[in-house]
ZAKOL-212941 format. One record per residue: x, y, z of N, C-alpha, C in turn; residue number from 1. Coordinates in steps of 0.1 Angstrom, whole numbers. Layout:
REM ZAKOL-212941
SITE   n.x   n.y   n.z  ca.x  ca.y  ca.z   c.x   c.y   c.z   k
SITE     X     Y     Z     X     Y     Z     X     Y     Z NUM
...
END
This chain:
REM ZAKOL-212941
SITE   n.x   n.y   n.z  ca.x  ca.y  ca.z   c.x   c.y   c.z   k
SITE   127  -191   124   138  -190   118   146  -204   115   1
SITE   159  -201   110   164  -215    97   172  -221   109   2
SITE   169  -237   111   179  -243   120   177  -257   117   3
SITE   191  -261   117   202  -258   128   211  -250   118   4
SITE   214  -241   126   227  -231   114   239  -238   113   5
SITE   249  -230   101   260  -230    98   272  -224   108   6
SITE   276  -232   115   286  -218   120   304  -228   119   7
SITE   309  -220   125   327  -224   126   332  -213   140   8
SITE   342  -218   145   349  -212   154   357  -204   151   9
SITE   358  -193   159   368  -185   160   379  -188   155  10
SITE   390  -181   148   402  -180   141   399  -193   130  11
SITE   392  -196   124   389  -200   111   392  -194    98  12
SITE   402  -199    89   406  -192    78   393  -190    74  13
SITE   393  -178    62   381  -173    60   377  -180    42  14
SITE   387  -189    41   381  -196    28   371  -210    31  15
SITE   377  -216    48   370  -227    53   353  -222    49  16
SITE   352  -210    58   338  -203    60   331  -199    48  17
SITE   337  -195    40   332  -194    25   329  -205    14  18
SITE   340  -218    16   335  -231    15   322  -236    21  19
SITE   321  -234    33   308  -235    37   292  -230    32  20
SITE   294  -218    32   288  -210    26   280  -211    10  21
SITE   293  -212     2   289  -217    -8   283  -232   -13  22
SITE   286  -239    -7   281  -253    -4   267  -253    -2  23
SITE   265  -249    10   249  -246    14   239  -234     9  24
SITE   246  -225     2   241  -216    -6   231  -206     3  25
SITE   243  -201    10   235  -188    23   246  -177    24  26
SITE   240  -169    28   249  -160    29   251  -155    40  27
SITE   250  -162    53   257  -157    63   263  -169    76  28
SITE   271  -169    87   276  -181    92   280  -177   103  29
SITE   273  -183   113   276  -178   130   292  -179   131  30
SITE   302  -173   139   307  -176   144   313  -179   160  31
SITE   321  -188   163   313  -193   180   327  -190   186  32
SITE   324  -187   202   334  -188   209   339  -200   213  33
SITE   350  -207   221   354  -220   224   341  -225   232  34
SITE   333  -219   240   323  -224   248   307  -227   239  35
SITE   310  -226   228   296  -223   219   288  -212   218  36
SITE   294  -201   226   288  -190   226   288  -184   211  37
SITE   282  -172   212   282  -164   199   291  -156   197  38
SITE   301  -152   189   311  -143   191   312  -133   177  39
SITE   306  -140   170   300  -127   159   293  -134   145  40
SITE   288  -125   139   280  -131   123   291  -123   112  41
SITE   293  -135   104   303  -130    88   289  -133    79  42
SITE   290  -126    74   279  -125    58   285  -118    49  43
SITE   281  -122    40   287  -118    23   291   -99    18  44
SITE   280   -95    29   283   -80    27   296   -77    36  45
SITE   298   -83    46   309   -78    55   318   -83    48  46
SITE   319   -96    42   331   -99    33   336   -90    21  47
SITE   324   -87    16   330   -77     2   337   -63    10  48
SITE   331   -60    20   332   -46    22   350   -46    30  49
SITE   353   -59    40   366   -58    44   373   -62    40  50
SITE   370   -72    27   380   -77    21   390   -67    15  51
SITE   383   -55     9   390   -45     2   393   -40    11  52
SITE   388   -34    23   402   -25    32   410   -32    35  53
SITE   409   -45    38   424   -54    36   433   -53    28  54
SITE   429   -53    13   433   -51    -1   441   -41     1  55
SITE   434   -30     1   440   -10     5   451   -15    14  56
SITE   453   -21    23   464   -22    32   472   -26    31  57
SITE   474   -38    22   480   -50    19   482   -60    28  58
SITE   471   -61    38   470   -72    45   462   -85    41  59
SITE   467   -93    46   467  -108    42   462  -120    50  60
SITE   463  -115    60   451  -124    72   443  -124    68  61
SITE   436  -138    69   424  -141    66   416  -150    74  62
SITE   413  -145    84   406  -156    96   391  -146    95  63
SITE   383  -154    99   369  -154   101   371  -138   109  64
SITE   376  -140   122   377  -128   131   373  -116   127  65
SITE   385  -113   114   387  -103   109   376   -99   104  66
SITE   367  -105   101   356   -98    89   341  -100    95  67
SITE   340  -108   108   327  -108   112   322   -95   118  68
SITE   307   -95   118   304   -86   127   306   -86   142  69
SITE   310   -78   148   311   -84   164   298   -82   171  70
SITE   289   -69   171   279   -66   177   265   -73   164  71
SITE   266   -85   163   248   -91   153   236   -87   162  72
SITE   224   -90   157   211   -87   164   212   -98   163  73
SITE   208  -101   180   209  -114   188   195  -113   193  74
SITE   190  -122   195   174  -127   198   166  -138   205  75
SITE   159  -139   216   157  -148   218   144  -154   208  76
SITE   144  -167   208   134  -174   200   121  -170   201  77
SITE   116  -166   210   104  -163   217    97  -146   211  78
SITE   111  -141   204   111  -123   208    98  -121   192  79
SITE    87  -109   189    79  -107   183    89  -107   173  80
SITE    81  -114   158    86  -110   144    90   -98   141  81
SITE    77   -88   141    78   -75   140    90   -68   146  82
SITE    89   -71   160   100   -63   166   112   -66   161  83
SITE   113   -79   156   123   -86   152   129   -77   137  84
SITE   121   -76   127   126   -69   119   128   -55   124  85
SITE   117   -48   131   123   -32   136   138   -32   142  86
SITE   146   -46   148   156   -40   153   163   -42   141  87
SITE   163   -51   131   173   -54   121   171   -39   110  88
SITE   161   -35   111   165   -20   103   169    -8   113  89
SITE   162    -9   122   173     2   127   184     2   128  90
SITE   191   -11   130   207   -13   128   213   -19   114  91
SITE   206   -13   106   208   -15    93   216   -30    88  92
SITE   209   -41    97   216   -58    96   202   -65    86  93
SITE   212   -73    79   198   -77    73   196   -95    81  94
SITE   206   -98    88   203  -109    95   203  -110   112  95
SITE   194  -114   118   196  -116   135   198  -130   136  96
SITE   207  -134   147   212  -147   152   197  -149   164  97
SITE   194  -160   164   186  -164   177   193  -176   186  98
SITE   192  -167   196   200  -179   206   195  -180   219  99
SITE   192  -189   225   196  -196   236   200  -197   249 100
SITE   203  -185   260   213  -189   270   226  -182   262 101
SITE   226  -174   253   238  -170   246   245  -182   232 102
SITE   236  -191   231   241  -201   228   229  -201   214 103
SITE   238  -199   199   230  -198   186   223  -209   182 104
SITE   207  -207   180   204  -221   176   199  -218   163 105
SITE   200  -208   156   189  -202   147   192  -192   142 106
SITE   188  -191   131   190  -174   119   180  -171   114 107
SITE   176  -158   110   165  -149   104   171  -144    93 108
SITE   166  -138    86   168  -124    76   157  -118    71 109
SITE   157  -106    69   146   -94    70   140  -100    60 110
SITE   143  -107    49   135  -113    35   125  -124    38 111
SITE   130  -133    51   123  -142    59   111  -137    65 112
SITE   112  -126    73   106  -121    77    93  -115    73 113
SITE    99  -106    59    91   -98    53    82  -107    38 114
SITE    87  -118    35    79  -130    30    68  -134    40 115
SITE    66  -138    54    60  -136    59    50  -126    63 116
SITE    54  -112    60    44  -104    62    37  -101    49 117
SITE    46  -109    36    38  -106    27    23  -117    27 118
SITE    29  -124    28    20  -136    29     3  -133    44 119
SITE    10  -130    51     4  -123    61     5  -118    74 120
SITE    -7  -104    66    -2   -89    66    -7   -85    84 121
SITE   -14  -100    93   -18   -99   101    -7   -99   114 122
SITE     4  -102   111    14  -106   123    21   -87   123 123
SITE    18   -79   114    25   -63   115    11   -58   124 124
SITE    -3   -59   121    -9   -54   127   -13   -60   143 125
SITE    -7   -68   144    -4   -70   159     3   -65   164 126
SITE    16   -57   156    20   -46   162    16   -33   167 127
SITE     9   -31   153     2   -17   154   -10   -17   167 128
SITE   -16   -31   170   -26   -33   182   -22   -28   193 129
SITE    -9   -33   195    -1   -29   209     1   -13   208 130
SITE     4    -6   204     1     5   203    -6    13   208 131
SITE    -5    25   218   -20    35   225   -11    46   225 132
SITE   -10    50   214    -6    65   214    -3    69   198 133
SITE    -5    83   199    -8    88   179     7    87   174 134
SITE    13    89   187    29    95   183    37    76   174 135
SITE    33    68   184    34    58   179    30    52   164 136
SITE    18    57   165    11    55   151    17    64   139 137
SITE    21    73   142    28    85   136    45    76   127 138
SITE    50    71   139    64    68   133    62    56   126 139
SITE    53    45   129    50    37   121    45    37   105 140
SITE    39    50   104    31    54    95    46    59    86 141
SITE    56    70    90    69    74    83    75    64    78 142
SITE    77    51    84    84    41    84    80    28    73 143
SITE    69    33    68    62    21    64    70    21    45 144
SITE    74    31    38    86    32    30    97    21    32 145
SITE   103    18    42   112     7    45   105    -5    40 146
SITE    94    -6    46    86   -21    44    84   -22    31 147
SITE    81   -14    22    74   -11    11    88   -15    -3 148
SITE   102   -12     7   115   -14    -4   117   -28     0 149
SITE   115   -32    11   122   -46    14   111   -54     0 150
SITE    96   -55     3    87   -58     1    88   -59   -15 151
SITE    96   -48   -25    97   -46   -38   112   -56   -37 152
SITE   122   -53   -31   129   -65   -33   130   -80   -30 153
SITE   117   -82   -27   116   -93   -25   106  -100   -32 154
SITE    97   -96   -40    91   -98   -48    85   -90   -62 155
SITE    81   -92   -70    77   -85   -86    67   -83   -83 156
SITE    54   -89   -77    39   -87   -77    34   -72   -73 157
SITE    37   -62   -78    38   -51   -71    16   -51   -67 158
SITE     9   -55   -74    -4   -52   -68    -7   -61   -54 159
SITE     2   -72   -51    -1   -77   -40     9   -73   -28 160
SITE    18   -64   -32    26   -55   -26    17   -40   -20 161
SITE    11   -33   -28    -3   -24   -28   -12   -29   -18 162
SITE   -15   -42   -16   -25   -49    -9   -20   -50     4 163
SITE   -10   -53     4    -2   -53    19    -2   -38    27 164
SITE     7   -30    21     5   -19    23    -8   -14    26 165
SITE   -14   -18    16   -35   -11    23   -37   -15    37 166
SITE   -32   -28    40   -32   -39    51   -31   -31    60 167
SITE   -16   -26    63   -12   -18    75   -20    -5    70 168
SITE   -20     3    63   -30    17    65   -39    19    73 169
SITE   -48     4    67   -63     6    71   -62    -1    86 170
SITE   -52    -7    89   -49   -12   101   -47     4   113 171
SITE   -36    10   107   -36    19   113   -48    33   112 172
SITE   -52    34   106   -65    47   102   -74    35   115 173
SITE   -76    22   115   -85    20   126   -83    20   138 174
SITE   -74    23   139   -61    22   157   -66    37   156 175
SITE   -63    49   152   -68    59   152   -80    61   158 176
SITE   -91    55   151  -105    59   152  -107    52   165 177
SITE  -101    40   176  -103    38   186   -97    42   196 178
SITE   -85    51   191   -76    58   200   -86    71   203 179
SITE   -89    78   196   -99    87   194  -113    88   199 180
SITE  -121    76   195  -129    72   203  -128    67   223 181
SITE  -114    63   223  -114    66   237  -109    79   243 182
SITE  -104    85   236  -106   100   242  -118   108   245 183
SITE  -128   107   235  -141   114   233  -144   104   242 184
SITE  -150    92   248  -156    89   257  -147    97   274 185
SITE  -132   100   272  -126   101   286  -135   121   290 186
SITE  -136   127   275  -135   140   278  -152   140   280 187
SITE  -159   134   271  -172   135   268  -184   126   277 188
SITE  -179   113   280  -184   104   289  -194   100   279 189
SITE  -190    96   265  -201    94   253  -191    80   249 190
SITE  -193    68   245  -193    60   240  -195    62   228 191
SITE  -188    64   214  -193    68   202  -193    51   194 192
SITE  -182    42   195  -187    31   192  -199    23   195 193
SITE  -203    27   201  -220    21   205  -228    30   200 194
SITE  -228    42   191  -237    46   183  -238    41   170 195
SITE  -250    33   163  -251    29   156  -247    36   143 196
SITE  -240    32   135  -232    38   121  -223    28   115 197
SITE  -216    35   104  -206    25    98  -196    36    95 198
SITE  -184    33    98  -173    43    94  -165    37    80 199
SITE  -172    43    65  -165    38    59  -153    49    53 200
SITE  -145    36    44  -129    41    34  -135    40    22 201
SITE  -131    53    14  -128    51    -2  -119    53    -9 202
SITE  -125    48   -25  -113    49   -32  -101    41   -32 203
SITE   -87    49   -29   -78    38   -28   -80    23   -17 204
SITE   -84    33    -8   -82    26     7   -96    12     3 205
SITE  -108    19    -1  -117     6    -4  -111    -3   -15 206
SITE  -100    -2   -26   -99    -7   -33   -89   -17   -30 207
SITE   -82   -14   -16   -69   -19   -15   -59   -18   -22 208
SITE   -56    -3   -29   -44     0   -37   -40    10   -30 209
SITE   -36    15   -17   -27    22   -13   -12    21   -15 210
SITE    -9    36   -20     6    41   -16     9    45    -8 211
SITE    18    48    -8    26    55    10    20    66    12 212
SITE    12    71     6    11    87     7    -9    87     6 213
SITE   -12    79    10   -28    82    11   -34    93    13 214
SITE   -44   101     8   -54   112    19   -61   104    22 215
SITE   -72   112    31   -83   108    39   -95   110    26 216
SITE  -100    97    25  -112    93    16  -122    88    29 217
SITE  -133    99    36  -139    85    45  -152    93    46 218
SITE  -157    88    53  -170    91    52  -180    82    68 219
SITE  -191    85    71  -203    77    77  -216    72    71 220
SITE  -220    62    72  -238    59    72  -242    60    82 221
SITE  -253    64    86  -262    59   101  -272    55    92 222
SITE  -276    51   105  -292    42   100  -302    51    97 223
SITE  -317    51    93  -322    59    89  -333    63   104 224
SITE  -329    56   116  -334    60   128  -326    67   134 225
SITE  -314    71   132  -302    76   145  -313    88   151 226
SITE  -306    89   157  -316   105   168  -303   113   166 227
SITE  -311   127   166  -301   139   161  -292   142   179 228
SITE  -290   138   189  -280   139   194  -270   130   190 229
SITE  -272   118   186  -264   108   183  -258   114   172 230
SITE  -262   119   163  -257   128   151  -249   138   155 231
SITE  -249   141   165  -244   153   170  -231   152   178 232
SITE  -233   138   182  -222   137   189  -211   127   177 233
SITE  -218   122   166  -211   118   157  -202   128   151 234
SITE  -211   140   148  -198   151   140  -193   156   147 235
SITE  -193   158   163  -182   162   166  -169   155   171 236
SITE  -172   143   171  -163   131   172  -155   132   158 237
SITE  -162   134   145  -157   134   132  -143   145   131 238
SITE  -149   157   139  -140   166   137  -122   158   142 239
SITE  -123   156   152  -114   147   164  -106   137   156 240
SITE  -117   129   149  -108   118   142  -102   125   130 241
SITE  -108   134   119   -98   138   110   -85   145   111 242
SITE   -86   153   122   -71   160   129   -62   148   133 243
SITE   -69   139   141   -60   126   145   -55   121   134 244
SITE   -59   117   122   -56   109   113   -42   122   106 245
SITE   -47   133   105   -36   142   103   -27   140   108 246
SITE   -27   140   116   -12   142   126    -8   130   125 247
SITE   -11   116   124    -5   106   120     0   104   106 248
SITE    -5   114    97     4   111    84    -6   114    72 249
SITE   -19   108    74   -31   111    67   -35   121    58 250
SITE   -28   130    51   -35   143    48   -52   147    48 251
SITE   -55   157    50   -70   160    44   -74   161    30 252
SITE   -80   154    30   -82   150    12   -90   170     5 253
SITE   -78   171    -4   -89   180   -11  -100   187   -16 254
SITE  -105   175   -21  -119   171   -23  -132   167   -17 255
SITE  -123   170     1  -136   175    11  -142   164    13 256
SITE  -139   152     9  -145   138     8  -138   131    24 257
SITE  -146   138    31  -142   133    50  -156   136    56 258
SITE  -152   129    66  -165   130    78  -170   145    81 259
SITE  -160   149    82  -160   166    85  -171   175    75 260
SITE  -170   163    63  -181   172    55  -194   167    56 261
SITE  -207   178    58  -219   169    60  -222   162    49 262
SITE  -220   166    37  -219   152    25  -216   141    27 263
SITE  -206   139    33  -201   126    35  -206   116    52 264
SITE  -215   122    62  -220   120    68  -238   119    66 265
SITE  -245   111    62  -259   109    61  -261    95    64 266
SITE  -275    96    69  -286    82    71  -287    73    57 267
SITE  -287    61    57  -290    52    45  -296    58    32 268
SITE  -307    62    40  -317    69    30  -311    82    21 269
SITE  -307    89    25  -300   104    24  -287    97    17 270
SITE  -283    86    18  -273    87     9  -277    84    -6 271
SITE  -287    72     0  -297    66   -14  -299    77   -27 272
SITE  -305    86   -18  -314    98   -27  -302   104   -33 273
SITE  -290   110   -28  -281   117   -30  -270   108   -40 274
SITE  -269    97   -42  -263    90   -54  -274    90   -62 275
SITE  -285    84   -63  -296    85   -71  -293    98   -76 276
SITE  -297   107   -76  -294   125   -82  -283   120   -89 277
SITE  -271   116   -83  -258   119   -90  -262   110  -104 278
SITE  -264    96  -104  -264    91  -115  -276    97  -126 279
SITE  -288   100  -116  -297   107  -128  -293   118  -133 280
SITE  -286   130  -126  -279   142  -129  -264   145  -126 281
SITE  -257   139  -127  -241   137  -128  -239   147  -121 282
SITE  -239   160  -132  -231   172  -132  -213   171  -120 283
SITE  -208   183  -126  -194   182  -120  -187   172  -110 284
SITE  -200   177   -98  -192   170   -82  -198   153   -81 285
SITE  -209   153   -91  -217   141   -92  -206   127   -94 286
SITE  -198   134  -109  -187   126  -116  -176   124  -108 287
SITE  -172   137   -98  -162   135   -93  -161   128   -80 288
SITE  -170   128   -71  -175   120   -58  -176   106   -64 289
SITE  -182   103   -73  -185    91   -79  -174    80   -77 290
SITE  -162    86   -83  -152    77   -86  -147    75   -77 291
SITE  -147    82   -66  -142    76   -51  -150    73   -45 292
SITE  -162    76   -42  -171    72   -31  -180    56   -39 293
SITE  -178    54   -49  -184    40   -54  -173    30   -48 294
SITE  -160    33   -47  -153    24   -42  -152    23   -27 295
SITE  -159    21   -20  -163    20    -6  -161     8     3 296
SITE  -159     7    16  -160    -6    22  -161    -1    36 297
SITE  -164    -9    43  -164    -8    60  -153    -6    68 298
SITE  -152     2    75  -138    -3    84  -147    -4    99 299
SITE  -150     8   101  -154     3   118  -173     2   116 300
SITE  -181    -6   123  -191    -4   130  -203   -15   121 301
SITE  -214    -9   115  -225   -18   109  -221   -21    95 302
SITE  -216   -31    91  -212   -34    79  -228   -35    68 303
SITE  -235   -43    72  -253   -41    68  -253   -29    58 304
SITE  -250   -16    64  -251    -7    57  -244    -5    46 305
SITE  -232    -8    44  -224    -8    32  -230   -16    22 306
SITE  -230   -28    27  -245   -38    16  -254   -34    11 307
SITE  -259   -26    20  -273   -21    16  -270   -12     2 308
SITE  -266    -3     8  -258    11    -3  -252     4   -14 309
SITE  -243    -7   -16  -238   -13   -26  -248   -17   -35 310
SITE  -255   -27   -28  -266   -31   -34  -277   -21   -45 311
SITE  -277   -11   -37  -290     1   -39  -280     5   -55 312
SITE  -265     9   -57  -259    16   -65  -257     8   -75 313
SITE  -256    -7   -70  -256   -18   -86  -271   -16   -96 314
SITE  -278   -18   -89  -295   -18   -93  -295    -3  -102 315
SITE  -290     6   -96  -296    20   -99  -288    24  -110 316
SITE  -275    16  -115  -265    20  -125  -273    14  -133 317
SITE  -278     0  -134  -284    -8  -142  -294    -6  -149 318
SITE  -299     5  -140  -313    11  -149  -306    25  -155 319
SITE  -296    31  -156  -290    36  -161  -276    39  -164 320
SITE  -268    31  -173  -256    31  -179  -251    37  -185 321
SITE  -255    46  -188  -250    59  -198  -244    70  -186 322
SITE  -248    68  -171  -242    75  -164  -224    75  -163 323
SITE  -225    52  -165  -208    51  -167  -203    57  -180 324
SITE  -211    60  -192  -200    67  -201  -201    82  -195 325
SITE  -204    94  -192  -205   104  -186  -188   102  -178 326
SITE  -188    92  -171  -177    90  -160  -165    91  -171 327
SITE  -166    80  -177  -154    78  -186  -152    90  -202 328
SITE  -159    95  -202  -158   108  -210  -152   124  -203 329
SITE  -157   120  -191  -148   130  -179  -130   128  -177 330
SITE  -132   112  -178  -118   108  -180  -114   113  -194 331
SITE  -119   110  -206  -113   114  -215  -104   127  -217 332
SITE  -107   139  -208  -107   155  -210   -91   152  -202 333
SITE   -87   144  -198   -76   144  -190   -67   135  -203 334
SITE   -56   138  -207   -50   133  -218   -41   125  -214 335
SITE   -39   111  -216   -24   103  -216   -13   109  -216 336
SITE    -5   108  -214    12   118  -216    21   108  -224 337
SITE    11   104  -237    20   105  -248    15   112  -257 338
SITE    22   117  -269    21   119  -281    23   111  -293 339
SITE    16   120  -303    12   109  -312    26   102  -319 340
SITE    38   107  -322    51   101  -323    56    98  -309 341
SITE    50    92  -300    54    82  -286    65    91  -280 342
SITE    64   104  -283    72   112  -268    61   114  -259 343
SITE    69   111  -244    63   116  -235    59   131  -235 344
SITE    47   133  -228    41   150  -227    44   151  -214 345
SITE    51   163  -214    50   163  -196    46   180  -194 346
SITE    47   188  -183    45   199  -174    53   206  -183 347
SITE    50   217  -191    59   229  -197    64   238  -185 348
SITE    56   239  -174    62   252  -166    56   247  -147 349
SITE    54   256  -144    53   250  -125    62   244  -118 350
SITE    55   244  -108    63   237   -97    68   220   -99 351
SITE    58   211  -110    65   200  -117    66   200  -129 352
SITE    74   212  -133    78   211  -145    85   199  -150 353
SITE    84   194  -164    95   179  -164    86   168  -161 354
SITE    75   168  -154    69   155  -152    54   156  -153 355
SITE    49   145  -150    33   142  -154    31   136  -140 356
SITE    17   136  -136    12   127  -128     9   114  -130 357
SITE    14   102  -128    14    91  -131     3    86  -128 358
SITE    -6    86  -117   -18    86  -115   -32    91  -122 359
SITE   -29   104  -127   -41   111  -129   -40   108  -141 360
SITE   -23   103  -150   -26   105  -166   -28    88  -172 361
SITE   -25    81  -158   -26    66  -169   -33    56  -155 362
SITE   -32    56  -144   -35    49  -132   -51    51  -132 363
SITE   -54    62  -130   -68    68  -129   -76    60  -137 364
SITE   -68    57  -152   -76    53  -164   -84    41  -161 365
SITE   -70    27  -162   -75    21  -156   -85    18  -145 366
SITE   -83    23  -135   -93    20  -124  -106    21  -130 367
SITE  -111    37  -132  -124    38  -136  -131    31  -147 368
SITE  -123    27  -161  -131    16  -169  -130     5  -164 369
SITE  -125     1  -154  -124   -16  -147  -142    -9  -142 370
SITE  -138    -3  -137  -149     0  -123  -161    -1  -131 371
SITE  -157     6  -146  -174     6  -150  -177    -6  -154 372
SITE  -175   -13  -158  -172   -28  -166  -176   -32  -154 373
SITE  -170   -34  -141  -179   -42  -127  -192   -37  -123 374
SITE  -192   -25  -128  -205   -19  -120  -214   -23  -127 375
SITE  -211   -25  -139  -224   -25  -154  -228   -41  -150 376
SITE  -217   -48  -149  -221   -63  -146  -222   -69  -131 377
SITE  -228   -56  -124  -228   -58  -110  -224   -66   -99 378
SITE  -209   -68  -104  -198   -73   -97  -193   -64   -81 379
SITE  -194   -69   -71  -188   -69   -61  -178   -65   -53 380
SITE  -170   -71   -63  -154   -65   -59  -147   -56   -58 381
SITE  -142   -49   -50  -137   -39   -53  -120   -35   -58 382
SITE  -112   -42   -54  -101   -44   -62   -98   -43   -76 383
SITE   -90   -32   -83   -85   -33   -99   -84   -48  -100 384
SITE   -75   -57   -96   -68   -67  -100   -80   -80  -102 385
SITE   -90   -76   -90  -100   -84   -88  -111   -85   -96 386
SITE  -111   -73   -97  -123   -68  -110  -120   -76  -123 387
SITE  -104   -72  -126  -103   -75  -137  -103   -89  -140 388
SITE   -99   -96  -131   -99  -112  -133  -119  -119  -131 389
SITE  -125  -110  -126  -141  -115  -123  -146  -109  -138 390
SITE  -141   -97  -145  -148   -98  -154  -143  -102  -168 391
SITE  -129  -111  -168  -124  -125  -173  -133  -133  -173 392
SITE  -136  -141  -163  -142  -155  -158  -157  -151  -165 393
SITE  -162  -138  -165  -177  -142  -171  -174  -137  -182 394
SITE  -162  -135  -189  -161  -131  -203  -166  -116  -211 395
SITE  -170  -109  -201  -170   -92  -201  -158   -89  -212 396
SITE  -143   -90  -206  -137   -87  -210  -128   -99  -214 397
SITE  -119   -99  -227  -110  -108  -231   -98  -109  -225 398
SITE   -94  -125  -223   -82  -130  -219   -69  -120  -222 399
SITE   -66  -117  -234   -56  -111  -240   -60   -95  -236 400
SITE   -71   -87  -234   -71   -76  -232   -72   -76  -212 401
SITE   -75   -86  -208   -73   -83  -195   -58   -84  -186 402
SITE   -50   -94  -197   -36  -102  -196   -24   -84  -195 403
SITE   -33   -77  -206   -27   -63  -213   -29   -54  -203 404
SITE   -43   -51  -195   -41   -39  -188   -34   -42  -177 405
SITE   -35   -58  -173   -28   -61  -157   -12   -57  -162 406
SITE    -7   -60  -169     7   -55  -173    11   -39  -174 407
SITE    -1   -34  -178     1   -21  -176    -2   -16  -162 408
SITE    -9   -19  -157   -16   -15  -140     0   -17  -133 409
SITE     8   -30  -136    21   -34  -125    28   -24  -131 410
SITE    29   -22  -140    46   -13  -146    42     3  -138 411
SITE    27     3  -143    30    20  -138    27    20  -121 412
SITE    24    11  -111    24     6   -98    39    11   -94 413
SITE    45    -1  -101    60     0   -98    65    12   -97 414
SITE    63    20  -110    71    28  -112    71    42  -100 415
SITE    56    43  -100    51    54   -88    56    46   -70 416
SITE    57    35   -73    58    36   -60    74    35   -57 417
SITE    83    30   -65    96    33   -65   103    48   -61 418
SITE    91    52   -70    93    71   -72    91    73   -53 419
SITE    82    66   -52    79    74   -36    88    68   -31 420
SITE    96    54   -29    96    47   -18   117    58   -19 421
SITE   121    61   -31   132    73   -31   130    82   -23 422
SITE   120    90   -30   116   102   -26   115   102    -8 423
SITE   107    94    -2   108    89    13   125    89    20 424
SITE   132    81    11   148    75    19   146    92    16 425
SITE   149   100     6   159   115     5   148   123    16 426
SITE   139   121    21   132   131    32   122   139    26 427
SITE   117   136    10   110   143     4    97   142     4 428
SITE    88   154     5    72   152     0    69   143    -9 429
SITE    61   136    -7    59   123   -14    48   127   -25 430
SITE    48   122   -39    42   127   -52    39   119   -59 431
SITE    29   117   -74    31   105   -84    36   112   -95 432
SITE    41   123   -94    45   129  -106    58   125  -106 433
SITE    62   122  -122    72   111  -125    84   122  -135 434
SITE    94   123  -138   105   126  -147   105   112  -151 435
SITE   102   117  -163   104   102  -173   119   101  -181 436
SITE   126   113  -178   140   112  -180   148   105  -168 437
SITE   147   103  -156   151   102  -148   149    81  -146 438
SITE   140    80  -157   139    64  -159   147    55  -167 439
SITE   151    45  -166   166    39  -174   152    41  -187 440
SITE   163    35  -202   155    30  -212   147    25  -215 441
SITE   151    14  -206   139    -1  -208   127     1  -200 442
SITE   129    11  -188   117    10  -181   107    22  -190 443
SITE   115    34  -197   106    40  -204    96    33  -216 444
SITE   106    24  -225    98    16  -229    86    10  -226 445
SITE    90     8  -217    77    -4  -211    67     6  -209 446
SITE    70    17  -202    61    30  -194    52    28  -212 447
SITE    61    34  -221    50    39  -233    41    24  -237 448
SITE    47    19  -235    37     4  -243    29     4  -230 449
SITE    29     4  -220    17     6  -211     7    17  -215 450
SITE    12    29  -219     3    41  -219    -4    38  -230 451
SITE     1    30  -242    -9    26  -248   -18    19  -247 452
SITE   -14     9  -240   -28    -3  -236   -35     5  -229 453
SITE   -32    16  -216   -45    18  -215   -50    30  -220 454
SITE   -44    36  -232   -52    45  -243   -60    37  -248 455
SITE   -59    21  -254   -67    16  -260   -77    13  -252 456
SITE   -76     6  -241   -86     5  -229   -97    13  -226 457
SITE   -92    25  -226  -100    37  -225  -109    38  -237 458
SITE  -103    36  -250  -111    36  -261  -124    26  -260 459
SITE  -119    13  -257  -127     6  -252  -143     9  -247 460
SITE  -137    12  -236  -148    18  -224  -156    28  -231 461
SITE  -153    36  -240  -156    48  -239  -169    41  -257 462
SITE  -163    34  -262  -171    23  -275  -183    20  -268 463
SITE  -178     9  -261  -186    -2  -251  -197     7  -247 464
SITE  -196    19  -238  -208    24  -231  -213    33  -241 465
SITE  -208    36  -251  -215    44  -262  -226    36  -271 466
SITE  -228    28  -271  -235    17  -278  -229     9  -287 467
SITE  -217    11  -289  -206    -3  -298  -197    -8  -290 468
SITE  -207   -17  -287  -198   -30  -279  -191   -35  -288 469
SITE  -175   -42  -284  -163   -41  -290  -165   -60  -292 470
END
């Protein structure tokens, strides 16, 4: 909280309060009773709204009592930070007054809290840890857009916002895993957490680049000596886990990249054998799955299984880098939505007429080309921005290329995230289909430049892995 606070007693003229606020450069001031207790809170928002009402009524009485919020959010100093944010968001307030025995001693804004959340997502994770039912997790998931909106208002670093959102998503998913394991133990008297395995998250979750609507991309890695009865229990547990994640808000993967698919729950040796076959003879599914599965990380269990598998993938690709070219050629089949004349190319018919999927036609290319370079250089980074920074450090990509690609990445992600926030506020189904006509002219120009950068970046990847290094 901010302390000491600025305050004036009831009956103070509005101009006196405004003078204090202007000189101190604050957006609120506490109004007190004669005994020092809180009478209300005066904010810039209150003043603008109520001044206009008085103007229409030709009322010229300007004392703070007529402009203040009579029922501000008042909390004790020891109140949990995340709960404070929840109270403020529920009541539509930007500030909370901190009181000891009804005496105001400090003030905190939603932006103050979000700055802390932005720096340290563990504060919100603590709140998730305290929830012991799926309904509570579902409510948190459905309200993530509010946190995203405030983060967007607080900072322009979209890549870092996605990292924060991903941290919360993953904490929710991990909590669903724990609650499902608890229920499974109570039903079958089997502690699945103690069965040796690793629950892995893949795709945007592995990269920490999740928007508001990530679906399920997950799997199990078993040690080679896992018994058949143990595998059977994990197979049964997988069905409960996927259903519970779906209930909370993580839709089932259309491509069936989930633990309920036998192809996504295997021993370490089986994973190595199958991935080795994909790299040697990729085919349709090898290309499609690898673009998601190669960005995997552990969420629960034996992390050494993940490290072992990652080392294998890096070594195998170094032996056959042509696989990376095949991956990028698959991307090239998806056209970037910009014509040679510089106009946006949108869907001509169907449900998404007049739009284009900005993830599949833009963001995917940045992610895939960057992954290709990172795998080829045997880098273990997963996040796209981290990979780009690492590739720049080792001079695998020029500073100019990295700077341009990062800027394009940020523009695309900002448009997608703002689009999803707007959809969530309207109660609409979330997607990544953007109508360019709804973007401002300025944003349209930025997006066009970003798409041009992405097109050049894909060409560089194809050229490099096609045997013509730039």
